[in-house]
Residue, then its C-alpha position, 0 to 999 in steps of 0.5 A: m445795840l439796835q441796828e437799822t436796816v439801811p435802805k437800798q438807795p445810794v449816798i450821792g455827793a454834792e459840793r457842800f453836802i451829801l444826799r443820804p438815806l434818812r435815819r431815825s435820828d433825823a426825826g428831831l430836826i425834820a420835826m422842827y423844820t416841818a413844824d414851820k407853817r411857811l414850810a408846810m404851806g409850800t408842800r402837798t403833804i406836810p400838815h400844819p400843825l404837825p401832829p405828834g408822831a407824824t415825823e416818825a411815821f414819815i421816816a418809817r415809810a421812807l425806810a420801808d423795804r416796800r416803798s415807791e418813794d426814796v427820800w434823802a437828807m441833805d447832810g452838810s455835817a462833814q462841811g460844818l453845816d447842819e446834819v439835815l439842811g432839807l430833804i429831796s425825794l424821788d417817787r416812782i410814778e411808772p417805769g422810767q418816770s419819777e416825780v421830784g419833791f424837795w424842801v429846805a429848812p427855812g433858815m437856809w432858804n436862798a442859799g442854793f441848797a435845793s438847786e445843788a441837791l436837785a442837780a446832784l440827784i439828776a446827775a446820779n439818776p438813781h431810779k434810772a429814769n427817762t423822765l422826771l416830773a415836778e410841780v410847785f405851788q404858784d405862790n412859791p416862785g423860789s421852788a420854780r426857779v430851782l426847777s428852771h435852774c436845773d433845766f426843767e421845762y414848764l408843762g402847764d398849770a394844774e392844781a394839787w391838794s395841800v394838807a397844811r392849807g386844807a385846800r386845792v392850790a394852783t400849781w406849775t408842772y415841770i418835766k425834764k427828759l433824761d434821755 
């Protein structure tokens, strides 16, 4: 029997699901969701079309001992929901500062899962951060509402590269002080 090394990141409870570290067995659902062009185009790093092996490589990075980013699956299986509703991550930028990223499976958009996951992650503050940063593409107002709902403050406009779009895309940048 193959045993996976569990990354040292906590399981975090939310009302309708838990946030848990990724598992190799999540690859199928993650690949299915991220193959959706609408989802990929809303992110900086998910390519479209999704190349073979991309999901497995992503999970391997998320499970690596030496990583800057912790990734959690929104797992609703205990509540009769899908085992992977979406993902949320914290990337260590520098001591005391992390960047938040998230996506929710397209069939589950507008159900409040992203806001619930972000609120749970903020409450747990697993990186012991003083400041959280986030950015969203300006053509994705739903993700901007998630950040505003969790009391992130708008900082300004910028640009970020989108792999799926093959172009720089205008973004809104947000900050949340946790002091």
